[in-house]
N, C-alpha and C positions, 0 to 999 in steps of 0.2 A: 815527641813524635817527629818522624821524618817529614821532609817537604812533601812527600807523596801521601801524607796523612796516614801512614802505616807505622805501627810500632816496629822498632828495630830489635831483632833477636840475634845475639851472637852465640854460636855453638862452639864451645871449647872442647876439642878432642885431643887425644894423645898424638904425638908426632907419628905420621904414617898411617893413622887410623882412617878407615873409610868413612864417608858421610853416613850418618845414621839413616836407617830406612824411614820412609814416611815424610821426608822433607818437602816433597811437592805439595802436600796438603798444607804445610806451614807457610810455604812461599805464597800461597793464595791469600794469606791473611796478614803477612808481615814481610818486612825487608829482612832477609836472612844473610848473616855474615858468618864466616868461619875463621877460627884461629886455632893454632896448635902449639904455640909457645909464647914466651913473653913478648918477643918482637912483633909477631902478628897481632897479638892481643892489644898492644899499645896502639895499633892502627885501627882495630875494629871497635874498641871500647868507647871512644868518644861518640856520643849520640845513641848508645845502646840503652834500651829500656829493660830488656830481659836477657838473662843468660841461661843456657842449658849446658851444664858441665858433664861431659861423659868421661873425663879423665879424673878419677877420684883420688889420684895420687899427686895431682899437679901442684906446683908451687908458683906457677906462672901468674895466677890471678893476684896473689899477694904482691908479687914484684911489679905488676902493671896497674895496681889498684888506683894510683893517682890519676889515671886516664879515664876513670869511670865518672863521667860528669852528670849523667842522669839515670843511672842504673837504679831500678826499683825492686827487682826480684831476681833471685838466682835459684835455679832448680838443679839439683844433683841427681843424676841417674844412677844412684847407688843408695844403699841403706845408710852406710856410714858417711859422715860429712866432716870427719876430723881434719882433713886437709884444707877445708874451707874455713875453719874456725880460727882465723888469724885475728889479732886484736882490732885492726881497722874495720873489718867487716862486722865483727860482733858488736862494736860500738856504734855502727852506722844504723840508719833507718831501713836499710835494704832487707827485705824479708827473704828467708831461705826455706825451700821445701826439698823433700827427698823422695826416693822411690819406695817408700814403705809400702808393703803389700805385694810387690811384684815377685819377690824371691822367697817369701815366707814358707810356703808349702813345699817348695823344692828343697830348701835347706832342711826342713823338718824330715823329708824323705831321706836326705843324705845322712842325717844324724841317726835315724833309726837303722839305716843300712849299715852304718859303721858299728853301731852297738851289736847288731846281729852278726857281723863279720867277726868281731872279737869273741862273742859268745860261742859261735860255731867254729872258731879257729880257721876261718877261710884263708888268711894269709899263709898259714903253714900248709894247708891243702893245695893252694896254688903252687907253692914252692915244690911240694912233693910231685905234683902233676908235671911240672916242667922237667923234673928229674926222672919221670916214669917210675916213681916209687909208690907201692901200695903199703899204707901204714894206717891201720885202724886205731882210732883214739876215741875216748869219751870226751864229750864237750859239755859246755855249761848250758843251763836254762837261762833265758832272758827274763821270762815272766817272774814277777815278784821282786826284781831288783830295783833299787832306788836310783833315780836319775836326778841330779841337782843341776838345774838350769840357771846359770849365773847371767842374769839379764832377762827379766820376765816381761819384755816388751812384745811387740807383735810377732817377731820371729820366735821368741821364747815360748809364746802361747801356742803357736802351731806345733812346736816340738813337744810341748806338754801334752797336747791333744793326741798326737800320733803315737807317742810312746805309751800313753795310757791305753790306747786302743790295742796295743800289742801286749798288754798285761803288766807293764812296768809301772812303777810308782813315781810320778814326777813331783818334785819340789822345786820352788823357785827362790831366787834371791833378787830383791828389788830395794828401792830406797825405803819403802815402808812395808811393814809386815801386814799380812791379812790371812785370816784362817778360812775364809768362805769363798775363795776364788774358784770358779767353775773349771778352770783348766789345770789346777794343781791341787795336790793333797793339801799343801799349805805353801804360802809365800812368806819367806823370812826376810828380815831386814839385812841391809849390808853389814851391820854390826855383828850379825850372827853367822857370817860366812865361815869362819874357821871351825866353829862348832859343827856346822852342817856338813862341811867337807869330810868330817870323820864318819859320817853315816852313809855317804853316797858310794854306789858301785860304779857309776858313770858320772863324771862332772863335765858339763857342756858349757862352754863359754859362748854366750850369745849377746854379750854386752857391747855397746859402742866403745870406741877408743876415746877416752877423755883423760884429763889430768889425774882423775881419781882412779881410773882403771889401768893406766899405763904401768906395766911391771907388776900388776896385782898378783899374778901367779909366779911366785918366786920360791926360794928354798923353804920359807916359812909355810907357804900354802901347801907345797908338796909333802912336807912333813906332817901336815894336818890330815892329809888324805889317807885312806886305807891302802895297805900295801897291795891289795887285790884290785884297786880301782884303776879305771882308765880315764884319761883326759881327752876330751874332744874339743877342738877349737875351730869354730866357724865364724868367730867375731872378727878380731883384728890381731895380726901377728904380735905387735908390741905389747899386748896385754900379758903375754908370757915371756919370761926371761929365758931365752933359749939355753944358755949355759946351765942354768939351774934345772931346767927340764931334762937335759941330757944326763946330768949327774943323777937325778932322781930315777931315770930309766935304767941307767947302768948299775946303780946300787940296789935296785929293787925297792926303792922307796914307793914307787907306784908301778903298776903292772904293764901299762902301755899307754900309747897316745895315738889319736886319730887327728891329723893336722891338715887343714886346708889353707891356712894362712900362716905367715912367718914374719919374723922381724926383718929379714932380708929376702926380697923377692925380685927376680927368681932365685930360688935356692941354689947356691953354687954346687957344681958337680962333685966337688970333693968334701961336701958337708957330711959330718958323721951321721946325721939322721937318715940318710939314704940307706945305709947298711944295717940298720937296727931291726931285728926280727920282730920286736914288739911295737913297731910303729907302722901306721897306715898313713900314706900321704897322697894328696892331690894338689893340683896346681891352681889354687884359688878359683875353684870352679863349682863349689857346692851349690850355688844358687842358679847357675847358668843352665837353661833348658833351650831346646830348639824353639826359636822364635822370640827369645827374650829381648833382643834389641828392638824389635818392632813393638813389643809390649811396653817397653820403656818410653818409646816415642809416643805411643797412643796415650799413655798416662800423662805425659807432659802436655799433649794437645788438649786433653780434657781439662787440665788445670789452666792452660792458656786461655781457653774459652771462658772460664770463670773469671780470670784476671781481666780479660778484655771487656767482659760484661760488668765489671765492678763488683763481682761476687767474692765472697771469702774463699781463699785458697784452701785446699786440703793438704795434709801432710806437712803442716807448718813445723819448722824446727825451732825449738827453744835454743837460741844462740848461746845462752849462758850455760845450759846443761849440755848442749852439743848433740842433741838427738830430738826426734819428733815426739810430741806428747801423745796421749791416748785418744785425743779428739779425732 
């Protein structure tokens, strides 16, 4: 604790990012410091008890880790915590929590929207509208199609519930199989991925980025998918090998892709994905809704009250697995 008997909280933001909303409430309970890179973090970390990390791509914490002399808890304001899972942290006693639950329903809405856009051929309709061209076409039905959600965690569950409400058939992929899951027709084990890819009309990546999932969707995975299938990635960009995806899209190995995350962000202006008619893209915004930044702060403050009161934190991340458990 600091000399003023208040815990010290360091907020690590991206360079140039504004202060998160709701900090006045935190200042009433803690000494609040701000950092945005390795240099400022080396100054703020000594004496810090708690960190709130809003820059989920940062490498600054690993670089400045040696200055953390009394750090006990790190909270990531993102669902994915892959950037924080460096060896020194995973081996330490510092607990990590994430923003599980904040973005789940919004991301599920994004996935359902993308499925319906493909089924009703909205990308082509928008292109025709811009050209002032009237062209009638028949489109697909979404109801009855199978959706394979790779990553049956909290986000995956919301996706399963929402697509089921629209008449689609959700299946999940998780570490262990289960046939009686209330949110999926069935949940299949990781070992059954390639077999299940062959049945799905829509494949949704909702898994965290871990050593096991990095590059999981490669040439082999795309060859296992139906030629009429579409891939939707709202997880992490490096789970998909971009070159293999482009080759699959160009050759007709798969029918399309809806992408919110990419191996390289922002995507370069001359990247071939921009001009592909069978691709729908957004700028890593599937979960962002009006007011999401304040919602993240409120979630942290709720957990901070628990930490300050000696209670168990929620959204605890299993540092070996790299994501929050179901508790």
